[in-house]
C-alpha positions in Angstrom: -13.8 1.8 18.9 -13.2 -1.7 20.2 -13.9 -3.7 17.1 -13.7 -1.5 14.1 -14.7 -4.0 11.5 -18.0 -5.8 11.4 -19.5 -8.2 8.9 -22.8 -7.0 7.3 -24.8 -10.1 6.1 -24.8 -10.3 2.3 -23.3 -6.8 1.8 -19.6 -7.0 2.6 -17.8 -5.4 5.4 -18.2 -2.0 7.0 -15.0 -0.5 8.3 -14.4 2.7 10.2 -11.6 5.1 9.0 -10.5 8.4 10.4 -10.1 10.0 7.0 -13.1 8.6 5.1 -15.6 7.8 7.8 -17.5 4.5 7.7 -17.0 2.8 4.3 -18.4 -0.5 3.0 -16.0 -2.7 1.2 -16.1 -6.1 -0.5 -14.3 -8.6 1.6 -12.6 -10.0 -1.5 -10.9 -6.6 -1.9 -8.9 -7.0 1.3 -5.2 -7.2 0.9 -3.5 -9.5 3.4 0.1 -8.6 4.3 2.2 -11.8 4.7 4.6 -9.8 6.9 3.6 -6.5 8.6 4.6 -3.1 7.4 7.7 -1.9 9.3 6.5 -0.4 12.6 3.0 -1.7 12.4 3.1 -5.4 13.6 -0.6 -5.7 14.4 -2.0 -4.5 11.1 -2.1 -7.2 8.4 -5.3 -6.4 6.4 -5.6 -3.4 4.2 -7.7 -2.0 1.3 -6.8 0.4 -1.4 -8.9 3.6 -1.6 -8.4 6.0 -4.5 -7.5 9.6 -3.3 -9.8 11.0 -5.9 -11.3 10.3 -9.4 -8.4 11.9 -11.3 -5.6 11.5 -8.8 -2.7 9.1 -9.2 -2.5 8.7 -5.4 -4.1 6.0 -3.4 -4.6 5.2 0.4 -3.5 1.9 1.8 -6.0 1.8 4.6 -5.8 -0.6 7.5 -9.0 -2.6 7.9 -9.0 -2.7 11.8 -7.1 0.4 12.7 -9.1 3.5 11.7 -6.2 6.1 11.8 -3.7 4.0 9.9 -3.5 4.8 6.2 -0.5 5.2 4.0 -0.5 7.5 1.0 0.9 5.4 -1.9 1.6 5.7 -5.5 2.1 3.0 -8.2 5.8 2.7 -8.8 5.0 2.6 -12.6 4.0 6.3 -12.3 7.5 7.3 -11.2 9.5 9.2 -13.8 12.6 7.0 -13.2 13.7 3.5 -14.0 12.6 1.7 -10.8 12.8 -2.0 -10.8 13.2 -3.4 -7.3 14.5 -6.9 -7.1 11.9 -9.3 -5.8 13.7 -12.5 -4.6 12.5 -16.0 -5.0 11.6 -16.3 -1.3 9.3 -13.2 -1.5 7.8 -14.4 -4.8 7.0 -17.7 -3.2 5.6 -16.0 -0.1 3.3 -14.0 -2.3 2.4 -17.0 -4.6 3.9 -15.2 -7.6 5.1 -17.3 -10.5 8.0 -16.1 -12.7 5.4 -15.0 -15.2 3.4 -12.9 -12.7 4.0 -9.2 -12.6 3.2 -7.8 -9.2 1.9 -4.4 -8.4 4.5 -2.3 -6.7 3.5 0.7 -4.6 5.7 3.2 -2.9 4.8 4.8 0.4 4.7 8.5 0.4 5.7 11.1 3.0 3.8 14.3 2.8 5.0 17.1 5.1 2.2 18.9 6.8 1.3 22.0 4.8 4.1 21.4 2.2 2.7 18.9 -0.3 5.2 20.1 -2.9 7.9 18.5 -0.7 6.3 15.0 -0.9 8.8 12.1 -1.1 8.5 8.4 -2.0 10.3 5.6 -0.1 12.0 3.7 -2.8 13.8 1.4 -0.3 10.6 0.0 1.2 8.1 -0.7 -1.6 4.9 -2.7 -1.1 4.7 -5.7 -3.5 1.2 -7.0 -4.2 0.0 -10.2 -5.8 -3.2 -8.6 -7.2 -4.8 -12.0 -8.0 -4.3 -13.6 -4.6 -4.6 -10.2 -2.7 -1.3 -10.9 -0.9 1.3 -8.3 -0.2 4.5 -7.6 1.6 6.7 -4.6 2.2 10.2 -5.4 1.1 13.4 -3.7 2.3 15.9 -3.1 -0.4 19.6 -2.6 0.0 20.3 -0.8 -3.2 22.3 2.4 -3.4 20.5 3.5 -6.5 17.3 4.1 -4.5 16.5 6.7 -1.8 14.0 6.4 1.1 13.1 10.1 0.5 13.0 10.4 -3.3 11.4 13.8 -4.2 8.2 13.6 -6.3 8.6 17.1 -7.7 7.6 17.1 -11.4 5.8 13.8 -11.0 2.4 13.3 -12.7 
């Protein structure tokens, strides 16, 4: 799989994924990371794929790296008060005005065979400007939050 993304004239883009097979996406749905996700410096373009019709979970799938997909959850679905501080420099980088409310996703860790032990990384959320399709993972230094916050009893 040398070049995993190819443009299909007039129809969008076909990408290969290891979890979902080949899927066609609209190019305007691509989210561009202004800074890479920690540990994945070569992957800057992602799409969001719903896990299922009634599932609260999503996949943040790399466009050009078929095996790379992060299970994510909208932070608003957490049963806690979670309000990560998004500094002025990050807001500027994502073209967010003071009035814009970004989408905040938390990356999940799901132990193999033990989904009931799923955790959310509250120290490294992904902040998305949904209008401009720009995103960035931010790293928080906040003792209120845990990188392995258990999702037990989450809906």
